C-alpha positions in Angstrom: 22.6 -14.5 4.0 21.5 -14.0 0.4 24.8 -15.4 -0.8 23.8 -18.9 0.6 20.8 -19.0 -1.8 23.0 -19.0 -4.9 23.8 -22.7 -4.6 20.2 -23.6 -4.2 19.3 -21.6 -7.4 22.2 -23.2 -9.2 21.0 -26.7 -8.2 17.5 -25.9 -9.3 18.8 -24.9 -12.8 21.1 -28.0 -13.0 18.2 -30.3 -12.0 15.9 -28.8 -14.6 18.5 -29.1 -17.4 19.4 -32.7 -16.5 15.7 -33.8 -16.6 14.8 -31.8 -19.7 17.1 -33.0 -22.5 15.5 -30.7 -25.1 16.6 -27.7 -23.0 20.0 -26.2 -23.4 21.4 -23.6 -21.1 21.1 -21.1 -24.0 17.5 -22.0 -24.7 16.6 -21.6 -21.0 18.3 -18.2 -21.0 16.4 -17.1 -24.1 13.0 -18.3 -22.9 13.2 -16.4 -19.6 15.0 -13.3 -21.1 18.1 -13.8 -18.9 21.5 -13.3 -20.4 23.4 -16.6 -21.0 26.4 -15.1 -19.3 24.4 -14.5 -16.1 23.0 -18.0 -16.2 26.4 -19.6 -16.7 27.7 -17.6 -13.7 24.8 -18.9 -11.6 25.5 -22.5 -12.5 29.2 -22.0 -12.0 28.5 -20.4 -8.6 30.8 -17.6 -9.7 28.5 -14.8 -8.5 28.9 -13.6 -4.9 25.3 -12.8 -4.3 21.9 -13.6 -5.7 21.0 -12.1 -9.1 18.3 -9.5 -9.4 15.0 -10.7 -8.0 13.5 -10.2 -11.5 16.1 -12.6 -12.9 15.4 -15.1 -10.2 11.6 -14.9 -10.8 12.0 -15.3 -14.6 14.2 -18.4 -14.1 12.0 -20.1 -11.6 8.8 -19.2 -13.5 10.2 -20.8 -16.7 11.6 -23.9 -14.8 8.3 -24.6 -13.0 6.0 -23.5 -15.9 3.9 -21.0 -14.0 3.4 -17.2 -14.3 1.6 -16.5 -11.1 3.7 -15.8 -8.0 1.0 -17.4 -5.8 1.4 -20.6 -7.9 5.2 -20.4 -7.9 6.0 -20.1 -4.2 4.7 -23.5 -3.1 6.7 -25.2 -5.9 10.1 -23.9 -5.1 12.8 -24.7 -2.5 12.0 -23.3 0.9 15.2 -21.2 0.9 14.3 -19.6 -2.4 10.8 -19.0 -1.2 12.2 -17.2 1.9 14.5 -15.1 -0.4 11.6 -14.0 -2.6 9.3 -13.3 0.4 12.0 -11.1 1.9 12.9 -9.3 -1.3 9.2 -8.7 -2.3 8.1 -7.9 1.2 5.5 -10.7 1.1 3.5 -11.7 4.1 3.1 -15.4 4.8 -0.6 -16.4 4.6 -2.5 -19.1 6.5 -4.4 -21.7 4.6 -7.6 -19.9 5.5 -6.3 -16.6 4.1 -5.2 -18.4 0.9 -8.7 -19.8 0.4 -10.2 -16.5 1.1 -8.1 -14.7 -1.4 -8.5 -17.5 -4.0 -12.3 -17.2 -3.9 -12.2 -13.4 -3.9 -9.9 -13.4 -6.9 -12.6 -15.1 -9.0 -15.0 -12.4 -8.1 -12.7 -9.4 -8.9 -12.4 -10.6 -12.5 -15.5 -8.5 -12.9 -14.1 -4.9 -13.1 -17.0 -3.3 -11.2 -16.7 -5.9 -8.5 -13.0 -5.0 -8.3 -13.6 -1.2 -8.0 -16.2 -1.6 -5.4 -13.9 -3.7 -3.3 -11.0 -1.3 -3.9 -13.1 1.6 -2.6 -14.0 -0.5 0.5 -10.3 -1.3 0.9 -9.3 2.3 1.6 -8.7 3.5 5.1 -12.0 5.4 5.3 -14.0 2.7 3.5 -16.9 3.7 1.2 -20.4 4.8 1.7 -23.3 3.2 -0.2 -24.1 6.5 -1.9 -20.7 6.8 -3.4 -20.9 3.3 -4.9 -24.4 4.2 -6.3 -23.1 7.4 -7.8 -20.2 5.6 -9.5 -21.8 2.3 -10.5 -25.5 2.6 -10.1 -27.7 -0.3 -9.2 -25.1 -2.8 -10.3 -22.6 -1.4 -7.8 -25.1 -1.6 -5.0 -26.0 -5.2 -5.7 -22.2 -6.1 -5.7 -21.7 -4.2 -2.5 -24.5 -6.0 -0.8 -23.2 -9.3 -2.1 -19.7 -8.5 -0.7 -21.4 -7.7 2.6 -23.5 -10.9 2.7 -20.4 -13.0 2.0 -18.3 -11.2 4.7 -15.8 -9.7 2.2 -16.8 -6.3 3.5 -18.0 -5.1 6.9 -20.1 -2.2 8.0 -18.7 0.4 10.5 -20.3 3.8 11.2 -22.1 4.0 7.9 -19.0 3.0 5.8 -18.3 -0.4 4.2 -14.7 -1.7 4.9 -13.0 -4.6 3.2 -12.4 -7.5 5.6 -8.8 -7.5 4.4 -7.0 -4.4 3.2 -4.2 -4.2 0.6 -4.8 -7.6 -1.1 -2.8 -8.1 -4.3 -4.4 -9.9 -7.3 -3.1 -11.8 -10.2 -1.9 -9.9 -13.3 -4.5 -11.6 -15.4 -7.1 -9.0 -14.2 -4.9 -6.0 -15.0 -6.2 -5.3 -18.5 -10.0 -5.2 -17.7 -9.2 -3.1 -14.6 -7.2 -0.6 -16.5 -9.9 -0.4 -19.2 -12.5 0.5 -16.6 -10.2 2.8 -14.6 -9.7 5.2 -17.6 -13.3 6.2 -17.3 -12.4 7.9 -14.0 -9.3 9.7 -15.2 -9.6 13.5 -15.1 -7.5 14.9 -18.0 -8.8 18.4 -18.1 -6.7 21.4 -17.0 -3.0 21.7 -16.2 -1.2 18.8 -14.6 0.3 21.4 -12.2 -3.1 22.7 -11.0 -4.9 19.4 -10.8 -4.5 16.6 -8.2 -3.5 13.9 -10.6 -0.4 13.0 -12.6 0.0 10.9 -15.8 3.0 10.1 -18.0 3.9 7.7 -20.8 7.4 7.0 -22.0 8.9 4.5 -24.4 12.5 3.6 -25.2 14.6 0.7 -26.6 16.6 -0.9 -23.8 19.2 -3.6 -23.3 19.0 -6.2 -20.6 20.9 -4.1 -18.1 18.6 -1.1 -18.8 15.5 -3.2 -18.3 16.7 -4.5 -14.9 17.6 -1.0 -13.8 14.2 0.4 -14.8 12.3 -2.4 -13.0 14.4 -2.0 -9.9 13.7 1.7 -9.8 10.0 1.2 -10.3 9.9 -1.5 -7.6 11.7 0.8 -5.1 9.4 3.7 -5.9 6.4 1.4 -5.4 7.6 0.5 -2.0 8.0 4.1 -1.1 4.5 4.8 -2.4 3.0 2.0 -0.3 4.8 3.3 2.8 3.3 6.8 2.2 -0.2 5.3 1.7 0.1 3.2 4.9 1.0 6.2 7.0 -2.2 7.2 9.0 -1.0 10.9 8.8 -1.8 10.8 5.1 -5.3 9.3 5.4 -8.4 11.3 4.6 -11.8 11.1 2.9 -10.9 11.5 -0.7 -10.7 8.3 -2.7 -7.6 8.1 -4.9 -6.2 5.3 -7.1 -3.0 4.5 -8.9 -1.7 1.8 -11.2 1.4 1.3 -13.2 3.1 -1.0 -15.7 6.4 -1.6 -17.3 6.3 -3.9 -20.3 7.6 -4.5 -23.8 5.7 -4.2 -27.1 4.9 -7.7 -28.2 5.2 -8.5 -31.9 
């Protein structure tokens, strides 16, 4: 049960504070944007269930000094790892899969490389002509490179990614978004076109931030379920991306 993980999280916080004399509970709370009250309740074991997954991630990331989920999971207690894998619906990877994704991650730092792989990662795959239309000779060279290194496979004239639905580190988000905007169709009414965009900003307290992220995460899960349903698959390539963040001063 999730309630059994609270003590492990409390022990992790206590161990960190006892071995880092320059850290106070207040400083730890501030550094990971968690309320001091919440952190004190965790340490006191006075909460009945685990805090929000975002709170847990923030705490563990600060304690272990890493920002990547892939780097964090091997460092934490096995019970906390299990909790995060369940909450975030993560699939346990073999060492071979980890090596495959690690090498692939280096390649997709190139935005064109990323988009070619993304197209191949769809249910219908991608034809060579589509890649050429979108990215020219550079795209074709990348597609053939992916094929030669077994990152994509050929099936009935379409290139398909060897692994579908791979998630990558947030460090590549900015260049990917910058190149994605070139494909946005902003002409016409949003009611008549087959796309949807929005932007919203607001000043929030800690509770509001957690609520917003929880809503977005739940929506993302529903979106993934809809995309995974074979009844919805077709031959039109669509993409989506999203972000919730604060303005940094």
